[in-house]
Steps between C-alpha positions, in 0.01 A plus 500: 500500500302795670457480860204617702530832687371477861350851465301390187369209691409705789343775290277239313399335835402848630286587200318171529473553879360850466241363246392220737499734788258733320263217408499361857448848645201543276358159593539587868314818433208364302454130598405343826816409685567341840710662785874433415452553127601871531816408681585259220462782248726733703757205521502474132559880487787481737659227274467718203652790686798280608544370155512851345764594759770421243370813303462753774778381732741706312350815637555423863818398698560123488407435864170686465402341168584155656305578808196604295521181280544280808214665685254480213598129443467412859165697520363314193553158674353623827186627322475158317524311834267726697249520209498117480444478877212737479348333185534145621490522883256789542723694729603860435850469660768239488711578795773245407530645149483857622764440772735334242451779257566769761827327632633394154450844364666656798804280454523586130475876557745471788783337296403712195719798603782309671502149346699403189307504169483119469388457846214750443381327197527156651301601814230655291461185303491291822228706664295491188545120470373442844195714446436313182538176682244616758257598212545148350419337828173685525403438139592129517294450828182704439201490743245563228374178350468491116799725430774240517585510139536874455662560853741198416619668193556826670691307778717330246565836339597660831720198575680541177560870587639392839748260332613772262545750764698257709708418201559863435598567853737211494652641174579828661637342819715259304631792283594689816691204657669340207417682178214434252408136428296614208548771244315801642371596158327165465382510862332839424334354196361212686371725780327744272347207291371333811350830627325552176350150502406528857320828456300373206396177673438680839282753332283229338510268804338728754232613266412136430502427872260788569268394220498144638419636846204707351372195315534287820301775689227498227474124535466520861238769473306294256521199740378716787217642295399139391513404874275795583256406224488126596513537878254581777648794680404385848613137490731478222306214343392485145204712430179361323613589149836355523379189673246420230765550235718254658232256591387482129855406403514232768173362382649462141807337647308265719290388196801436276674307776185326626606614862293602792403860587308615793363831620426622860280813555536632846253758637529641851190457720311803623804721405285815506466446875887496543512841327203643698625364838873533482554762228635476142857493599430178696304371211781563256743316737263198505523505112877508515518219749266289296711547191794391700336194608431402155844578378649280772332195336552618138703247289719594205284568196186591706336846478337694775290821444285730686203541270338797687377591847549178724492255213812292416587236231744230506592312186669157566708368211524122474258454801195291504171576680568264796840665573354846441221427747741392768713820430186710535424336842861572605459874397176520698657356801785749479255785460326396828834466684660823382245755409359578851417857593438698829723280706333179400143615538422517122568220269553553133379215258471449137292307258671301216381354175713236326477352154705319241520579124297251303397424137189709543687817587541674148700777662651604836187705555282190520729352750488823690128519500457143632752565780337828582169329531657243740659790708151643545349160580758493790366826627130384467600193692628698798829644393842409635513196281615352166266416218589299188356588163321219326631387155161451333440692185184660619700693761588747225130576464501653850754768423218756477479465874844672526353834382192491707641337815407650836745690717593245757788691640308754707 
């Protein structure tokens, strides 16, 4: 039976590690990566350097080669932990990891010259295990939502490295105290085999984690762009296009379910006077305050939009015309109470049209046209009031007035 040679295992692992290191370095150079990714590439390089130590150690004194191998191994775990901290927690420096790295490396180098061989090897494994444990903690409890799967895998990988390093340290400590409890040849085979497996998995894991982060950022960017496309920049409410799209869907749902659907159109009275007398900043604040008044009474499933200028729309799902009318009166009362300018000397009011979807409304636009006429009827009747749209079919014939209506908001 032919036994494996630890050197052969180490050389094979080093070749695989160098290949993966080259691929990751090219990926780092060419692709979009987040802060911390570069430190992970360097950590992979340090692990490969430590793994190849079995070949170049013969050219240096034993204490120096051990110092170089321990230093590169410890530095690899430090870079993995600090990179994780920067990648997942958006902080350039992890003070706890840095302090642990500095203290641990100092202790290893201190005993490197004077300490026994087995103590030197055991202390190096202990420090490396502690840094791997720190990296595992950061990966397993990330602060970036949507990355738990990838970071969790990296965390388990680092946890396995910590366990293996602690086992390795205990092996050397036990050997120094009472002799080896395991064949050193077999222990070396296990160590190099584990290192080879770890390097391969670690090289793939952090590339996958970075790709997941890029994909997450793209999804967030698309969501933000959609929000910008659908929202009024001043009030944050739906804009006209998004509101009409949603309203058409709600009309279809209401028809299939035979449920109520009502619409309020709110238009500020004499809003041009507000801008002329108090300035556009004051006018903008009035619009913001009005949107908040409506949002305060919005129920789940309802939709609120700023249609343009000083005109707002409020779509009430599952609400009949009576309840919608009462809500419109409540909104009017809140506007009178809260929208007062110039230390109470100027009262802001609004005219509101109310209507309920009926069988004569072929589309949402028909309902909108009826309610819009009702809102203008409120203005013609003296403003600061609520007007209910009639349900008769002939109301739809009046929609031409919408495009030739007088400007009653001067």
